[in-house]
C-alpha positions as CSV (number, residue, x, y, z in Angstrom):
1,X,70.8,-28.8,-21.5
2,X,70.7,-28.2,-25.7
3,X,68.5,-31.1,-26.2
4,X,66.2,-30.5,-22.8
5,X,65.5,-27.2,-23.8
6,X,64.4,-28.2,-27.6
7,X,62.4,-30.9,-26.4
8,X,60.7,-28.4,-24.6
9,X,60.6,-25.7,-26.9
10,X,59.3,-28.3,-29.5
11,X,56.7,-30.2,-27.8
12,X,55.2,-26.6,-27.3
13,X,55.1,-25.5,-31.1
14,X,54.3,-28.8,-32.3
15,X,51.7,-30.0,-29.3
16,X,51.2,-28.0,-27.4
17,X,51.5,-29.7,-24.5
18,X,54.7,-30.3,-22.2
19,X,57.0,-33.1,-22.9
20,X,56.0,-35.5,-20.1
21,X,52.2,-35.1,-21.3
22,X,53.4,-36.8,-24.7
23,X,52.5,-40.6,-25.5
24,X,54.8,-42.5,-26.9
25,X,54.5,-42.1,-30.3
26,X,54.9,-38.3,-29.6
27,X,58.0,-38.7,-27.5
28,X,59.9,-40.7,-30.4
29,X,58.9,-38.2,-32.9
30,X,60.0,-35.4,-30.5
31,X,63.4,-37.0,-29.6
32,X,64.0,-37.7,-33.6
33,X,63.4,-33.7,-34.1
34,X,65.2,-32.8,-31.5
35,X,68.1,-34.2,-32.5
36,X,68.1,-33.4,-36.1
37,X,67.7,-29.6,-35.0
38,X,70.3,-29.8,-32.3
39,X,72.3,-31.1,-35.1
40,X,71.7,-28.2,-37.9
41,X,72.1,-25.4,-34.5
42,X,75.1,-26.6,-33.3
43,X,76.3,-25.8,-37.5
44,X,74.9,-22.6,-37.4
45,X,76.6,-21.1,-34.2
46,X,79.7,-22.8,-35.5
47,X,79.8,-20.6,-38.8
48,X,81.9,-17.9,-39.6
49,X,78.7,-15.6,-39.2
50,X,78.0,-16.4,-36.1
51,X,81.1,-15.0,-34.7
52,X,79.9,-11.1,-34.3
53,X,76.2,-11.7,-33.2
54,X,75.0,-10.6,-29.7
55,X,71.7,-10.7,-28.7
56,X,70.7,-7.4,-26.4
57,X,69.7,-7.6,-22.8
58,X,66.0,-6.2,-23.9
59,X,66.0,-8.6,-26.6
60,X,66.5,-11.6,-24.4
61,X,64.0,-10.2,-21.2
62,X,61.2,-9.8,-24.1
63,X,61.8,-13.4,-24.9
64,X,61.8,-14.6,-21.5
65,X,58.7,-12.8,-20.2
66,X,57.2,-14.7,-23.7
67,X,57.9,-17.5,-22.4
68,X,56.5,-17.2,-18.8
69,X,53.0,-16.2,-19.8
70,X,52.5,-19.4,-21.3
71,X,52.1,-20.9,-18.3
72,X,49.5,-20.1,-15.5
73,X,51.7,-19.8,-12.9
74,X,55.1,-18.9,-11.7
75,X,55.1,-22.8,-10.1
76,X,54.1,-24.8,-13.4
77,X,56.6,-23.2,-15.3
78,X,59.2,-24.1,-12.6
79,X,58.3,-27.3,-12.2
80,X,58.2,-27.9,-16.4
81,X,61.7,-26.7,-16.6
82,X,63.3,-28.8,-13.5
83,X,61.6,-31.7,-15.5
84,X,64.0,-31.2,-17.9
85,X,67.0,-30.5,-15.7
86,X,66.7,-26.5,-16.2
87,X,66.3,-23.6,-13.9
88,X,66.0,-20.1,-14.2
89,X,69.5,-19.0,-15.4
90,X,70.0,-22.2,-17.6
91,X,66.4,-21.2,-19.1
92,X,68.0,-17.7,-19.9
93,X,71.3,-19.4,-21.1
94,X,69.4,-21.5,-23.6
95,X,67.0,-18.8,-25.0
96,X,70.1,-16.5,-25.5
97,X,71.5,-19.3,-27.6
98,X,67.9,-19.5,-29.3
99,X,68.0,-15.5,-30.1
100,X,71.7,-15.5,-31.5
101,X,70.6,-18.8,-34.2
102,X,67.3,-16.4,-35.3
103,X,70.1,-13.1,-35.8
104,X,72.3,-15.3,-37.7
105,X,69.7,-16.3,-39.9
106,X,68.3,-12.8,-40.2
107,X,71.9,-11.9,-41.0
108,X,71.5,-14.6,-44.2
109,X,68.4,-13.6,-45.5
110,X,69.5,-10.0,-45.1
111,X,71.4,-10.4,-48.4
112,X,68.0,-11.8,-50.8
113,X,66.9,-9.8,-53.7
114,X,64.4,-6.9,-52.6
115,X,61.1,-8.1,-54.2
116,X,59.6,-5.6,-56.4
117,X,55.9,-4.4,-57.7
118,X,57.1,-6.2,-60.8
119,X,57.9,-9.9,-59.4
120,X,54.4,-9.6,-57.4
121,X,52.7,-9.0,-60.3
122,X,54.3,-11.2,-62.1
123,X,53.2,-14.1,-59.6
124,X,49.5,-12.9,-59.4
125,X,49.0,-12.9,-63.0
126,X,50.9,-16.5,-62.5
127,X,48.3,-17.7,-59.5
128,X,44.6,-16.4,-60.6
129,X,43.6,-19.4,-58.2
130,X,45.1,-17.9,-55.4
131,X,43.2,-14.2,-55.4
132,X,39.8,-15.6,-56.7
133,X,37.5,-14.1,-54.1
134,X,33.8,-16.0,-53.4
135,X,30.7,-14.3,-52.7
136,X,30.3,-12.9,-49.2
137,X,28.9,-11.2,-47.3
138,X,30.0,-8.6,-43.8
139,X,27.1,-9.5,-41.5
140,X,26.0,-8.6,-37.8
141,X,22.9,-10.3,-36.3
142,X,20.8,-10.0,-33.0
143,X,20.3,-13.2,-31.9
144,X,17.5,-13.7,-28.7
145,X,17.3,-18.0,-27.6
146,X,14.7,-19.1,-26.1
147,X,13.4,-22.4,-24.3
148,X,9.9,-22.6,-24.6
149,X,6.8,-22.0,-26.5
150,X,6.2,-18.2,-24.7
151,X,10.1,-17.6,-24.8
152,X,10.1,-17.9,-28.5
153,X,6.6,-16.0,-29.2
154,X,8.6,-13.2,-26.8
155,X,11.5,-13.3,-28.9
156,X,10.0,-13.2,-32.7
157,X,8.1,-10.3,-31.1
158,X,11.0,-8.7,-29.9
159,X,12.6,-8.7,-33.4
160,X,9.9,-7.6,-35.2
161,X,9.9,-4.5,-33.9
162,X,13.8,-3.9,-34.1
163,X,13.6,-4.9,-37.9
164,X,11.4,-1.9,-38.3
165,X,13.2,0.5,-36.0
166,X,16.8,-0.6,-36.3
167,X,17.6,-0.4,-40.0
168,X,20.9,2.0,-40.0
169,X,24.0,0.5,-39.0
170,X,24.2,2.7,-35.9
171,X,20.9,1.7,-34.5
172,X,21.1,-1.6,-35.3
173,X,24.8,-2.1,-32.8
174,X,22.9,-0.7,-30.1
175,X,19.9,-2.8,-30.3
176,X,22.5,-5.7,-31.0
177,X,24.2,-5.0,-27.8
178,X,21.3,-4.5,-25.7
179,X,19.2,-7.1,-27.1
180,X,21.5,-10.0,-28.5
181,X,22.6,-12.9,-26.6
182,X,25.9,-13.6,-28.4
183,X,29.1,-12.6,-27.8
184,X,29.1,-10.7,-30.8
185,X,27.1,-8.2,-29.3
186,X,29.8,-6.7,-27.2
187,X,30.8,-5.6,-31.1
188,X,27.4,-4.3,-32.7
189,X,26.5,-7.8,-33.2
190,X,29.3,-8.2,-36.0
191,X,29.4,-11.3,-37.3
192,X,32.4,-10.2,-40.0
193,X,33.1,-11.4,-43.0
194,X,31.1,-15.0,-44.2
195,X,31.5,-16.7,-46.8
196,X,28.9,-19.7,-47.8
197,X,28.7,-22.7,-46.0
198,X,29.8,-20.7,-42.7
199,X,26.6,-20.0,-41.6
200,X,23.9,-22.1,-40.6
201,X,22.1,-23.7,-43.7
202,X,18.9,-22.1,-42.1
203,X,20.0,-18.5,-42.4
204,X,22.4,-18.7,-45.7
205,X,19.6,-18.2,-48.4
206,X,18.6,-15.2,-46.8
207,X,21.7,-13.9,-45.6
208,X,23.3,-14.4,-49.2
209,X,20.0,-13.1,-50.6
210,X,20.5,-9.2,-48.8
211,X,21.8,-5.9,-50.4
212,X,24.0,-3.6,-48.1
213,X,22.0,-2.2,-45.5
214,X,19.4,-4.7,-45.7
215,X,17.5,-6.5,-42.8
216,X,16.6,-10.1,-43.2
217,X,13.0,-11.1,-41.7
218,X,13.6,-13.1,-38.6
219,X,15.1,-16.4,-38.7
220,X,15.3,-19.6,-37.0
221,X,18.3,-21.7,-36.7
222,X,19.2,-24.5,-33.8
223,X,20.8,-21.5,-31.9
224,X,17.6,-19.4,-31.7
225,X,15.7,-16.4,-33.5
226,X,18.1,-14.3,-35.4
227,X,17.9,-10.7,-37.5
228,X,20.4,-10.3,-40.1
229,X,21.7,-7.1,-41.3
230,X,24.2,-6.7,-44.1
231,X,27.0,-4.1,-44.0
232,X,28.5,-5.4,-47.3
233,X,28.5,-6.6,-50.1
234,X,32.2,-8.7,-51.4
235,X,31.1,-10.2,-54.5
236,X,32.7,-13.0,-56.4
237,X,35.8,-12.3,-58.8
238,X,39.6,-11.3,-59.2
239,X,40.8,-9.1,-56.3
240,X,42.6,-5.8,-57.7
241,X,46.6,-6.5,-57.9
242,X,46.8,-3.0,-56.0
243,X,44.7,-4.7,-53.1
244,X,46.9,-7.6,-53.0
245,X,50.3,-6.2,-53.6
246,X,51.6,-5.2,-50.4
247,X,51.0,-9.1,-49.4
248,X,52.4,-10.8,-52.5
249,X,55.3,-8.9,-51.8
250,X,55.3,-10.0,-48.1
251,X,55.1,-14.0,-49.0
252,X,57.2,-13.8,-52.1
253,X,59.9,-12.2,-49.5
254,X,59.4,-14.6,-46.8
255,X,59.9,-17.2,-49.0
256,X,62.8,-15.6,-50.4
257,X,64.4,-15.7,-47.1
258,X,63.5,-19.1,-46.1
259,X,65.0,-19.8,-49.6
260,X,68.1,-18.6,-48.8
261,X,68.4,-19.7,-45.3
262,X,68.1,-23.3,-46.4
263,X,70.6,-23.0,-48.6
264,X,73.3,-21.1,-46.4
265,X,72.6,-24.4,-43.7
266,X,73.1,-26.7,-46.0
267,X,76.4,-25.5,-46.8
268,X,77.6,-25.5,-43.0
269,X,76.8,-29.6,-43.2
270,X,80.1,-31.1,-43.5
271,X,81.1,-33.6,-45.9
272,X,80.3,-37.2,-45.2
273,X,77.4,-35.9,-42.5
């Protein structure tokens, strides 16, 4: 059961597929990974730290619900479990085992020193390239597609009129909802923060020439005709430490936790193994 569940879990996480749909090379890789993971997990659960760990029923129920949601239907999930020799009860036992392992590793990691703002700022100063923001724009657009010259002319007339009447954000967003034939219409035409080389080549020069609040002329791309609006200009340059401090602390904390867990797992390995 242990290996079967591990193979199911690893296949989903690594290949996004069920074990029985993997090719020969993937199956070999899956078997090696599952065997290695099983040995590690047995050492974790055999440790003194694992003796007092209990999994609350609500936590187990939540995790089982998350697993069910990966399948289109209960029948497909049951079939998948049956192929690897599991049923609902055996799955619950395997998942509870998973959660115990996670709880043990959380306990091990809880002793790592807290990452301070000083630690974060040292990292920030030593890795400036990680915080160099490229030139970007926060953009919206209205897209109208066409299939023939008559539709193109009509689309151009519509967008030219909107360019004159929808310069402020609220009016542009409402016009996008009404006229745009892009899924972004539901969000007022919002494309989000766009960096260079993320737009069609036909749109980029005009987009990056816009100032905040400005609209482009009517532009054509392989998708159709566009009217762009720049909500905000995000100039290139070093992000201020205040803007990234929390994320740096989170990143360094996660790194310390993983290192502490790996070090502890190595210590559980029997001599000569």
